[in-house]
N, CA, C and O of each residue as an XYZ file, in Angstrom:
556
protein
N      25.962    -26.550     84.518
C      26.098    -26.404     83.609
C      27.431    -26.410     84.213
O      27.786    -26.337     85.389
N      28.234    -26.538     82.856
C      29.276    -26.747     82.977
C      29.947    -25.659     82.949
O      29.244    -24.788     82.436
N      31.519    -25.051     83.407
C      32.054    -24.212     83.321
C      31.810    -23.726     81.419
O      31.290    -22.787     80.815
N      32.656    -25.216     80.993
C      32.994    -24.505     79.219
C      30.726    -23.491     78.688
O      30.349    -22.475     78.104
N      30.095    -24.597     79.351
C      29.127    -24.003     78.874
C      28.619    -22.527     79.417
O      27.976    -21.738     78.724
N      28.925    -22.353     80.453
C      29.300    -20.866     80.886
C      29.845    -19.780     80.318
O      29.376    -18.642     80.296
N      30.973    -20.216     79.804
C      31.591    -18.706     79.279
C      31.162    -19.076     77.597
O      31.598    -18.504     76.598
N      30.387    -19.969     77.642
C      29.701    -19.988     75.993
C      28.273    -19.111     76.195
O      28.237    -18.182     75.388
N      27.278    -19.162     76.930
C      26.624    -18.566     77.702
C      26.891    -16.923     77.710
O      26.134    -16.168     77.101
N      28.120    -16.412     78.509
C      28.709    -15.408     78.854
C      29.204    -14.678     77.916
O      29.237    -13.511     78.306
N      29.903    -14.877     76.097
C      29.846    -14.813     74.942
C      28.757    -14.595     74.500
O      28.512    -13.407     74.288
N      27.892    -15.404     74.247
C      26.824    -15.390     73.742
C      26.157    -12.900     74.619
O      25.955    -11.810     74.084
N      26.147    -13.410     75.925
C      26.005    -12.452     75.909
C      26.286    -10.916     75.588
O      25.675     -9.847     75.604
N      27.690    -11.459     75.255
C      28.239    -10.198     74.411
C      28.204    -10.361     73.086
O      27.991     -9.227     72.659
N      28.271    -10.960     72.343
C      28.306    -11.113     71.047
C      27.058    -10.999     70.080
O      26.811    -10.574     68.951
N      26.408    -11.608     71.137
C      25.073    -11.805     70.426
C      23.965    -10.860     71.446
O      23.346     -9.952     70.890
N      23.837    -11.005     72.322
C      22.084    -10.069     72.792
C      23.255     -8.625     72.866
O      22.695     -8.053     71.931
N      24.286     -7.740     73.207
C      24.773     -6.574     73.600
C      25.296     -6.509     72.062
O      24.286     -6.159     71.452
N      26.107     -6.628     71.330
C      27.135     -6.570     70.183
C      25.398     -6.352     68.984
O      25.658     -5.471     68.164
N      23.962     -6.881     68.771
C      23.192     -6.750     68.182
C      22.157     -6.268     68.953
O      21.085     -6.848     68.778
N      22.173     -5.353     69.772
C      20.933     -5.139     70.238
C      19.719     -6.234     70.470
O      18.605     -5.749     70.670
N      19.835     -7.547     70.460
C      19.351     -8.578     70.235
C      18.397     -8.923     71.624
O      18.437     -9.993     72.232
N      17.762     -8.061     71.878
C      16.925     -7.972     73.288
C      15.999     -9.163     73.508
O      15.681     -9.570     74.625
N      15.637     -9.631     72.476
C      15.039    -11.172     72.770
C      15.545    -11.874     73.352
O      14.738    -12.743     73.680
N      16.818    -12.129     73.863
C      17.499    -13.532     73.585
C      18.001    -12.818     75.452
O      19.050    -13.171     75.991
N      17.305    -12.131     75.918
C      17.461    -11.364     77.652
C      17.109    -12.528     78.586
O      17.670    -12.724     79.664
N      15.691    -13.613     77.843
C      15.124    -14.560     78.518
C      15.249    -15.776     78.603
O      14.484    -16.602     79.099
N      16.858    -15.985     77.801
C      17.447    -17.114     77.324
C      18.816    -16.711     78.517
O      19.188    -17.513     79.374
N      19.261    -15.679     78.377
C      20.775    -15.160     78.862
C      20.454    -14.779     80.156
O      21.290    -15.263     80.919
N      19.587    -14.105     80.766
C      19.536    -13.019     82.367
C      18.419    -14.344     83.081
O      17.540    -15.135     82.740
N      19.015    -13.998     83.998
C      17.321    -14.408     84.897
C      16.411    -13.181     85.580
O      16.721    -12.227     86.294
N      15.873    -13.380     85.345
C      14.947    -12.193     85.789
C      15.133    -11.280     87.208
O      14.512    -10.223     87.312
N      16.032    -11.756     88.303
C      16.574    -11.112     89.499
C      18.032    -10.485     88.881
O      18.549     -9.559     89.506
N      18.569    -10.902     87.876
C      20.121    -10.356     87.153
C      20.786     -9.622     87.817
O      20.015     -8.666     87.904
N      21.655     -9.348     88.360
C      21.826     -7.802     89.422
C      22.991     -7.412     87.922
O      23.140     -8.277     87.058
N      23.671     -6.130     87.821
C      24.309     -5.691     87.177
C      25.273     -4.218     88.145
O      24.917     -3.204     88.747
N      26.424     -4.795     87.862
C      26.898     -3.390     89.196
C      27.956     -2.989     88.006
O      28.794     -3.667     87.412
N      27.581     -1.641     87.905
C      28.217     -1.202     86.920
C      28.913      0.499     87.133
O      28.261      1.242     87.867
N      30.107      1.021     86.541
C      30.510      2.323     86.983
C      29.847      3.095     87.428
O      29.876      3.636     88.533
N      28.821      3.265     86.115
C      27.942      4.201     85.843
C      27.183      5.073     86.799
O      27.002      6.266     87.041
N      26.620      3.180     87.468
C      25.675      3.456     88.317
C      25.961      3.592     90.649
O      26.666      2.811     91.288
N      25.433      4.369     91.047
C      25.874      4.360     92.583
C      25.604      3.132     92.761
O      26.491      2.283     92.673
N      24.126      2.770     93.086
C      23.528      1.590     93.461
C      23.419      0.571     92.019
O      23.373      0.905     90.835
N      23.400     -0.776     92.650
C      23.686     -1.653     91.374
C      22.475     -2.001     90.506
O      21.582     -1.863     91.342
N      21.888     -2.347     89.423
C      20.962     -1.772     88.405
C      20.399     -3.361     88.757
O      21.163     -4.327     88.766
N      19.074     -3.450     89.016
C      18.713     -5.260     90.069
C      17.470     -4.689     88.741
O      16.976     -3.709     88.183
N      17.497     -6.635     88.853
C      16.303     -6.962     87.205
C      16.692     -7.194     86.119
O      17.825     -6.930     85.717
N      15.456     -7.934     85.227
C      16.100     -7.789     84.179
C      15.953     -6.891     83.118
O      16.840     -6.592     82.318
N      14.450     -6.338     83.141
C      14.244     -4.824     82.203
C      15.086     -3.882     83.081
O      15.823     -3.143     82.428
N      15.114     -3.812     83.775
C      16.561     -2.364     84.301
C      17.336     -2.365     83.718
O      17.679     -1.354     83.105
N      18.231     -3.982     83.610
C      19.369     -4.243     82.677
C      19.154     -4.033     81.524
O      20.184     -3.630     80.983
N      18.453     -4.089     80.955
C      18.138     -3.998     79.410
C      17.888     -2.587     79.071
O      18.163     -1.974     78.039
N      17.257     -2.162     80.253
C      17.152     -0.453     80.398
C      18.480      0.290     80.398
O      18.411      1.270     79.657
N      19.149      0.211     80.728
C      20.636      0.736     80.976
C      21.198      0.373     79.912
O      21.452      1.293     79.134
N      21.631     -1.175     79.438
C      22.090     -0.899     77.853
C      21.652     -0.644     76.812
O      22.408     -0.312     75.899
N      19.936     -0.746     76.595
C      19.320      0.177     75.999
C      20.207      1.655     75.249
O      20.653      2.078     74.182
N      20.066      1.957     76.533
C      19.987      3.938     76.673
C      21.519      4.114     76.370
O      22.138      5.146     76.109
N      22.006      2.673     76.491
C      23.904      3.254     75.913
C      23.812      2.825     74.782
O      24.671      3.352     74.075
N      22.933      1.828     74.019
C      23.419      1.618     72.587
C      22.567      2.876     71.758
O      22.898      3.557     70.787
N      21.679      2.865     72.356
C      21.339      4.428     71.963
C      22.012      6.174     72.118
O      21.474      7.188     71.674
N      22.789      6.120     72.572
C      23.977      7.325     72.220
C      25.228      6.127     71.117
O      26.262      6.416     71.720
N      25.561      5.391     70.328
C      26.300      4.827     69.260
C      25.067      3.952     68.502
O      25.053      2.750     68.765
N      24.127      4.418     67.665
C      23.681      3.768     66.934
C      24.563      2.135     65.864
O      24.147      1.114     65.317
N      26.054      2.880     66.114
C      26.530      2.173     65.532
C      27.716      0.972     66.447
O      28.900      0.645     66.532
N      26.986      0.819     66.731
C      27.875     -0.198     68.351
C      27.898     -1.341     67.965
O      26.975     -2.001     67.488
N      29.135     -1.674     68.186
C      30.397     -3.116     67.865
C      30.384     -3.411     69.025
O      30.450     -2.396     69.719
N      30.316     -4.582     69.758
C      30.950     -5.178     71.160
C      31.428     -6.275     70.585
O      31.097     -6.754     69.501
N      32.531     -6.810     71.650
C      32.803     -7.768     71.246
C      33.826     -9.049     72.599
O      34.789     -8.463     73.095
N      33.720     -9.956     72.910
C      34.117    -10.254     74.097
C      35.692    -10.746     73.768
O      35.442    -10.574     72.574
N      35.832    -10.792     73.766
C      37.582    -10.742     73.228
C      38.315    -11.696     73.737
O      39.393    -12.018     73.238
N      37.731    -12.346     74.960
C      38.959    -13.644     75.622
C      37.869    -13.992     76.493
O      37.140    -13.056     76.820
N      37.544    -15.377     77.033
C      37.046    -15.504     78.399
C      37.354    -16.476     79.239
O      37.879    -17.417     78.645
N      37.247    -16.627     80.327
C      37.952    -18.065     81.358
C      36.944    -17.797     82.361
O      36.635    -16.716     82.862
N      36.482    -18.956     82.571
C      36.198    -19.510     84.509
C      36.464    -21.137     84.737
O      36.920    -22.156     84.217
N      35.714    -20.490     86.122
C      35.797    -21.837     87.088
C      34.494    -22.193     87.528
O      33.728    -21.235     87.627
N      33.993    -23.405     87.843
C      32.215    -23.231     88.046
C      31.556    -22.095     87.723
O      31.728    -21.586     86.616
N      30.662    -21.512     88.709
C      29.665    -20.552     88.549
C      30.151    -19.117     87.961
O      29.413    -18.167     87.703
N      31.697    -19.184     87.793
C      32.252    -17.697     87.411
C      32.764    -17.724     85.666
O      33.314    -18.646     85.062
N      32.482    -16.788     85.318
C      33.284    -16.242     83.600
C      33.855    -15.022     83.677
O      33.089    -14.069     83.815
N      35.062    -14.812     83.618
C      35.067    -13.519     82.736
C      35.482    -13.451     81.503
O      36.071    -14.272     80.800
N      34.932    -11.848     81.213
C      35.105    -11.482     79.782
C      36.131    -10.348     79.772
O      36.390     -9.523     80.648
N      36.565    -10.494     78.747
C      37.352     -9.454     78.636
C      36.600     -8.819     76.608
O      36.418     -9.335     75.505
N      36.455     -7.612     77.202
C      35.317     -7.002     75.786
C      36.300     -5.663     75.276
O      37.300     -4.981     75.498
N      35.251     -5.884     74.503
C      35.645     -4.906     73.529
C      34.231     -3.751     72.807
O      33.176     -4.000     72.222
N      35.054     -2.211     73.320
C      33.189     -1.577     72.254
C      33.635     -1.019     71.734
O      34.776     -0.787     72.135
N      33.136     -0.193     70.217
C      33.408      0.706     69.960
C      31.959      1.324     68.965
O      30.920      0.676     68.842
N      32.160      2.432     68.457
C      31.081      3.354     67.999
C      30.898      4.897     68.175
O      31.310      5.442     69.199
N      30.204      5.689     67.057
C      29.766      6.590     67.291
C      28.868      7.169     67.882
O      27.657      6.970     67.789
N      29.618      8.171     68.740
C      28.377      8.806     69.330
C      27.574      9.981     68.859
O      27.777     11.172     69.098
N      26.707      9.475     68.208
C      25.814     10.341     67.394
C      24.194     10.674     68.332
O      23.441     11.595     68.017
N      24.007      9.999     69.139
C      23.185     10.254     69.958
C      23.302     10.351     71.071
O      24.352     10.003     71.612
N      21.834     11.066     72.058
C      22.053     11.407     72.979
C      22.573     10.060     74.131
O      22.385      8.845     74.056
N      23.338     10.963     75.247
C      24.149      9.438     75.591
C      23.705      9.438     77.378
O      24.502     10.117     78.025
N      22.779      8.907     78.079
C      22.605      9.551     78.823
C      22.964     11.281     79.557
O      23.552     11.835     80.487
N      22.168     11.534     78.415
C      22.326     13.315     78.926
C      22.839     14.165     77.699
O      22.209     14.946     76.986
N      24.376     13.728     77.655
C      25.507     14.002     76.913
C      25.479     14.115     75.303
O      25.792     13.060     74.752
N      25.173     15.165     74.459
C      24.668     15.265     73.374
C      25.712     14.902     72.277
O      26.929     14.743     72.366
N      25.092     14.843     71.498
C      26.077     13.789     70.998
C      27.177     14.329     69.749
O      26.904     15.002     68.756
N      27.916     14.023     69.991
C      29.830     14.304     69.788
C      29.896     14.454     68.533
O      30.266     15.437     67.890
N      29.469     13.296     68.135
C      30.354     12.668     66.372
C      31.469     12.165     67.090
O      32.339     12.176     66.220
N      31.840     11.860     67.819
C      33.211     11.443     68.194
C      32.764      9.594     67.850
O      31.736      8.959     68.083
N      34.199      9.171     67.155
C      34.096      7.761     67.212
C      34.937      7.657     68.360
O      35.786      8.481     68.702
N      34.594      6.411     69.025
C      35.034      5.793     70.681
C      35.582      4.982     70.576
O      35.243      4.479     69.505
N      36.700      4.119     71.259
C      36.668      2.640     71.473
C      36.559      2.500     73.071
O      37.195      3.330     73.722
N      35.871      1.605     73.715
C      36.195      1.527     74.829
C      36.336      0.016     75.164
O      35.750     -0.801     74.454
N      37.098     -0.389     76.227
C      38.059     -1.718     77.161
C      37.131     -2.569     78.373
O      37.043     -1.979     79.450
N      36.701     -3.403     78.302
C      35.978     -3.772     79.507
C      36.296     -5.050     80.128
O      37.016     -5.815     79.487
N      35.879     -5.397     81.260
C      35.907     -7.384     81.685
C      34.755     -7.098     82.683
O      34.740     -6.037     83.307
N      33.945     -7.887     82.813
C      33.169     -8.352     83.539
C      32.984     -9.436     84.218
O      32.862    -10.525     83.658
N      32.957     -9.349     84.955
C      32.940    -10.891     86.024
C      31.261    -10.997     85.757
O      30.352    -10.168     85.727
N      31.355    -12.609     85.563
C      30.021    -13.225     86.008
C      29.359    -14.056     86.107
O      29.785    -15.116     85.648
N      28.135    -14.061     86.670
C      27.577    -15.616     87.875
C      27.092    -15.702     87.341
O      26.730    -14.613     86.896
N      26.454    -16.884     86.680
C      26.049    -17.644     86.269
C      25.404    -18.770     87.069
O      26.020    -19.292     87.999
N      23.798    -19.273     86.619
C      23.034    -19.847     87.772
C      21.669    -20.549     86.527
O      20.840    -19.839     85.959
N      21.811    -22.291     86.356
C      21.648    -22.297     84.914
C      21.863    -22.122     83.945
O      20.988    -22.402     83.124
N      23.181    -21.543     83.463
C      23.017    -21.284     82.444
C      22.662    -20.191     81.930
O      22.559    -19.993     80.720
N      22.289    -18.806     83.451
C      21.988    -17.679     82.254
C      22.697    -17.160     84.141
O      22.934    -17.674     85.234
N      22.759    -15.704     83.357
C      23.367    -14.294     84.029
C      22.538    -14.231     84.905
O      21.342    -14.400     84.665
N      22.939    -14.011     85.932
C      22.816    -13.710     87.552
C      23.385    -12.088     87.542
O      22.781    -11.066     87.214
N      24.943    -12.287     88.085
C      25.407    -10.771     87.789
C      26.276    -11.156     87.293
O      26.818    -12.193     86.912
N      26.445     -9.224     87.377
C      27.099     -8.588     86.473
C      28.216     -7.658     87.261
O      27.682     -6.890     88.061
N      29.582     -7.573     87.202
C      30.533     -7.035     87.772
C      31.033     -5.979     86.678
O      31.984     -6.510     86.105
N      30.889     -5.217     86.359
C      31.572     -4.307     85.153
C      32.567     -3.153     85.288
O      32.280     -2.020     85.676
N      34.018     -3.679     84.842
C      34.887     -2.574     84.911
C      35.127     -2.365     83.394
O      35.402     -3.198     82.531
N      34.889     -0.571     83.278
C      35.248     -0.200     82.228
C      35.603      0.796     82.327
O      35.263      1.504     83.274
N      36.570      1.276     81.193
C      37.555      2.327     81.103
C      36.574      3.694     81.163
O      36.509      4.540     80.271
N      35.916      3.705     82.279
C      34.824      5.069     81.541
C      35.028      6.103     82.109
O      33.967      6.587     82.503
N      35.915      6.713     82.360
C      36.923      7.894     81.596
C      37.823      7.901     81.241
O      38.637      8.747     81.611
N      38.162      6.801     80.200
C      38.670      7.243     78.768
C      37.170      7.649     78.371
O      36.765      8.677     78.911
N      36.526      7.167     77.737
C      35.396      7.068     77.321
C      34.864      9.005     77.784
O      34.480      9.845     76.971
N      35.015      9.174     79.123
C      33.898     10.371     78.594
C      35.703     11.478     77.799
O      35.521     12.467     77.090
N      37.127     10.997     78.142
C      38.282     11.961     78.022
C      37.742     11.851     76.358
O      38.008     12.757     75.569
N      36.960     10.632     75.944
C      37.210     10.462     74.546
C      36.178     11.442     74.041
O      36.669     12.270     73.274
N      35.447     11.518     74.164
C      34.005     12.181     73.723
C      33.865     13.984     74.214
O      32.969     14.813     74.054
N      35.300     14.041     74.896
C      35.166     15.593     75.025
C      34.540     16.609     76.391
O      34.410     17.772     76.775
N      34.273     15.088     76.768
C      33.240     15.865     78.278
C      34.012     15.724     79.904
O      33.489     15.932     80.999
N      35.586     15.246     79.553
C      36.318     15.975     80.771
C      37.651     15.809     79.859
O      37.880     15.000     78.959
N      38.728     17.207     80.583
C      39.816     16.808     79.803
C      40.439     16.358     81.661
O      40.122     16.896     82.721
N      41.259     15.352     81.433
C      41.977     14.944     83.225
C      43.253     14.807     82.537
O      44.269     14.519     83.171
């Protein structure tokens, strides 16, 4: 796949699958053995079902979640996507009871694609900022 085709696939991962919770696109956008490196997990999240499970649980905490890829660039099999997420915390989020607070989180994902599908996602996001916005930490 060309770098341009990989950028399109990377944006679809955020703008279609994650933003809309369109998990039916997972077969088209994620390899079965995809690996996600996420700051919320001390170990890599391995496998399409595990990645979808984490993302589904995150979306569940923010039923009105909005996500948008703001920028994407890449070369060969790597795509960097700068994204933003916003939503209102009205449901349980990994054991954190609903706060009713609106949040906005910025992040960057470095994706490695193979045959037009995400093979690896290295996520850097403002997790501390999210926890501060929710009132979970006061730093």
